One Martini backbone bead per residue (centre of mass of N, CA, C, O) as a GRO file, in nm:
protein
   80
    1ILE     BB    1 -19.780   3.760   7.253
    2GLU     BB    2 -20.011   3.910   7.093
    3ALA     BB    3 -20.196   3.954   7.364
    4LEU     BB    4 -19.983   4.143   7.453
    5ASN     BB    5 -20.003   4.467   7.619
    6TYR     BB    6 -19.836   4.796   7.624
    7TYR     BB    7 -19.817   5.116   7.811
    8TYR     BB    8 -19.773   5.461   7.876
    9SER     BB    9 -19.897   5.662   8.135
   10ASN     BB   10 -19.889   5.995   8.185
   11THR     BB   11 -20.120   6.034   8.407
   12ARG     BB   12 -19.981   5.792   8.603
   13ASP     BB   13 -19.685   5.697   8.582
   14LYS     BB   14 -19.735   5.419   8.410
   15LEU     BB   15 -19.719   5.076   8.334
   16VAL     BB   16 -19.942   4.913   8.114
   17VAL     BB   17 -20.074   4.580   8.144
   18MET     BB   18 -20.215   4.360   7.902
   19ASN     BB   19 -20.323   3.999   7.993
   20PRO     BB   20 -20.568   3.797   7.894
   21LYS     BB   21 -20.392   3.503   7.866
   22GLY     BB   22 -20.170   3.475   8.095
   23VAL     BB   23 -19.884   3.540   8.040
   24GLU     BB   24 -19.569   3.477   8.141
   25ILE     BB   25 -19.388   3.714   8.328
   26LYS     BB   26 -19.052   3.759   8.404
   27SER     BB   27 -18.971   4.056   8.280
   28ILE     BB   28 -18.895   4.419   8.319
   29GLN     BB   29 -18.744   4.648   8.095
   30ILE     BB   30 -18.570   4.968   8.076
   31PHE     BB   31 -18.447   5.176   7.814
   32ASN     BB   32 -18.254   5.394   7.692
   33ILE     BB   33 -18.108   5.544   7.410
   34LEU     BB   34 -17.811   5.420   7.518
   35GLY     BB   35 -17.883   5.128   7.665
   36GLN     BB   36 -17.975   5.186   7.951
   37SER     BB   37 -18.073   5.073   8.253
   38VAL     BB   38 -18.379   5.210   8.432
   39TYR     BB   39 -18.547   4.933   8.460
   40ASN     BB   40 -18.634   4.661   8.703
   41ASN     BB   41 -18.872   4.376   8.693
   42GLN     BB   42 -18.937   4.047   8.877
   43ILE     BB   43 -19.202   4.147   9.026
   44LEU     BB   44 -19.505   4.011   8.914
   45HIS     BB   45 -19.821   4.041   8.782
   46GLN     BB   46 -20.047   3.776   8.694
   47GLN     BB   47 -20.253   3.959   8.515
   48SER     BB   48 -20.467   4.113   8.291
   49TYR     BB   49 -20.413   4.375   8.481
   50SER     BB   50 -20.140   4.614   8.510
   51GLU     BB   51 -19.940   4.828   8.727
   52TYR     BB   52 -19.628   5.032   8.689
   53PRO     BB   53 -19.435   5.231   8.849
   54ILE     BB   54 -19.289   5.537   8.672
   55THR     BB   55 -19.113   5.819   8.815
   56ASP     BB   56 -18.777   5.856   8.725
   57LEU     BB   57 -18.833   5.948   8.433
   58SER     BB   58 -18.752   6.120   8.176
   59THR     BB   59 -18.790   6.286   7.905
   60GLY     BB   60 -18.856   6.036   7.639
   61THR     BB   61 -18.706   5.762   7.489
   62TYR     BB   62 -18.800   5.408   7.516
   63VAL     BB   63 -18.736   5.064   7.602
   64VAL     BB   64 -18.936   4.777   7.626
   65ASN     BB   65 -18.856   4.469   7.797
   66MET     BB   66 -19.037   4.166   7.759
   67ASN     BB   67 -19.018   3.860   7.943
   68THR     BB   68 -19.147   3.552   7.832
   69GLU     BB   69 -19.250   3.228   7.777
   70SER     BB   70 -19.256   3.301   7.447
   71GLY     BB   71 -19.070   3.560   7.480
   72VAL     BB   72 -18.966   3.866   7.331
   73LEU     BB   73 -19.066   4.212   7.398
   74ASN     BB   74 -19.054   4.511   7.203
   75LYS     BB   75 -19.098   4.867   7.296
   76LYS     BB   76 -19.185   5.189   7.238
   77ILE     BB   77 -19.160   5.479   7.451
   78ILE     BB   78 -19.309   5.798   7.556
   79ILE     BB   79 -19.198   6.058   7.763
   80ASN     BB   80 -19.385   6.388   7.860
   0.00000   0.00000   0.00000
């Protein structure tokens, strides 16, 4: 999982995923600060670099939950 990195690009309104070792990503979920699921994607590109459009989210702090073959990775993102 340590080779997997992702961030939100404010200029593109997309979640950018860098996966150079080809870790299998099973799902991506985004939760708002209240713990409500606001994005869920289980149809994923298994590439070293992928972008996922996220255009419906308001300004704020969110938690991205990425479920992989090696475990679960959580990271906070800020949309402004």
